[in-house]
N, C-alpha and C positions, 0 to 999 in steps of 0.2 A: 875269607871275605875279600871281594874285589873293591877297589876304590871307585866311587862314583865319579863319572866324568860328566861335565856340563856339555851336553850334546846339542844345545840350541834350545828354541822355544818349542813348548808343547803345543799341540793342536788347540787346546783350549785358550791358551794365552794369545795365539795368533787370532782366533775368532773373537775373543774379547777386545782385542786391539782394533779389529776391523769394525766392530759394532760401535766402539767409541768414536772411531774415525768418522763412520757414517752419520752418527748423530751430530757431531760437530759441524761436518760439511752440510747437513740438512739445515741447521740453524743458520749458517753462514749464507747459504743460497737463498733461504727465506727472508733474511734480513735485506740482502742486496735486492731482491725482487721487490720487496715492499718499498725500499728506498727509491727504486726506479719509478714505481707507480705514483709515489708522492711527488717526485720530480715532475713527471708528466702532468699531473693535476695542477700543480703550481705554475708550470709554464703555460698552460691553457687559461688559467685564471689571470695570469699577468697580460697575455695576449687579449684577453676579453676586456680588461680594464683599459688597456692602451687604446684599443679601438674604440671603446665607449667614450673615452676622453676626447678622442679625435672627433667624434660626432659632435660632442658639445663644443669643441673648438670652432666648428663649422657654423654654429649658430650665430646668425647675424651676418655672415659671409655667403656661404652657399645655401644655408637653410635660412629662410626669412624669420626675423624676430617678430613674430606676431602670434597671437592666441590660436591654439589649435592642436591637432594630434597628428603625428607623423610616425609612420611604421616603416621598417626596413629589415634587412638582414645583414649580419656580419659575414666576413669572409669565410668565417667557419660554418655558416649556415644557421646560426643562432638568430633568433628574432628579437629586435629591439623596437621599443616604443618610446617616442619623445613626446611629452606633454608640456605644452607651453602656456602659461596663464599669467595674467596681471598679478603683481605681487600686492598683497593687502597689507599695508603697514599697520603696526599696533596703533591704537587710539591716540597715544601720546606722541606719535611721530608725525611729522609734517613733511611729506615727500611730493607736495604738489608742485607743479611747474610744467616746463615744456618736455621734460624727460620723464618717462615711465620706467619702472622696474618690472622686469619679466622673471618669473620663477620658472626655470625649465627642470623637468624632472625626467630622467632617463632611466628606463628599466631594461635589462637584458636577461631574457630567460635562457639559461644554459642548458645544454644537452644533458648535463649531470643532474638536472632539477634544481639547481641553485639559481637564485635571482639576484642579479647585481643591480643595485640602485644608486644612481649618482644624482645630486641636485646642484644647480648652480643658479645665481642671481645675475642677470644681465640687464644693463641699462640701454634703453633705446627710445627713439622719438615716436610719437603717435602717427 
């Protein structure tokens, strides 16, 4: 009887090792791809919020502080709508005087179907 020598891996062992490696690499690549997609979505949402806040910051400066509806487009092409109306205080609040409170509501309809809504209260004269 001849002694058995270890001559390396069998074909089955090599195939099983490659199959396991392929599964692991598939999971890793899928995870990385998903993470990059989420990063892109978060980056676009952040840009949308920053530009929307910039529009609200222009209210009373470049955009007149008066009742009405204004529409436009963000740099990304998304449509925004700004609605400005007189703020109606609660019955127990007395806000009469030479200064009015204006409620500004900005909505941005994103390309991904999501709608961003921001509200602010600005003070201004009649």
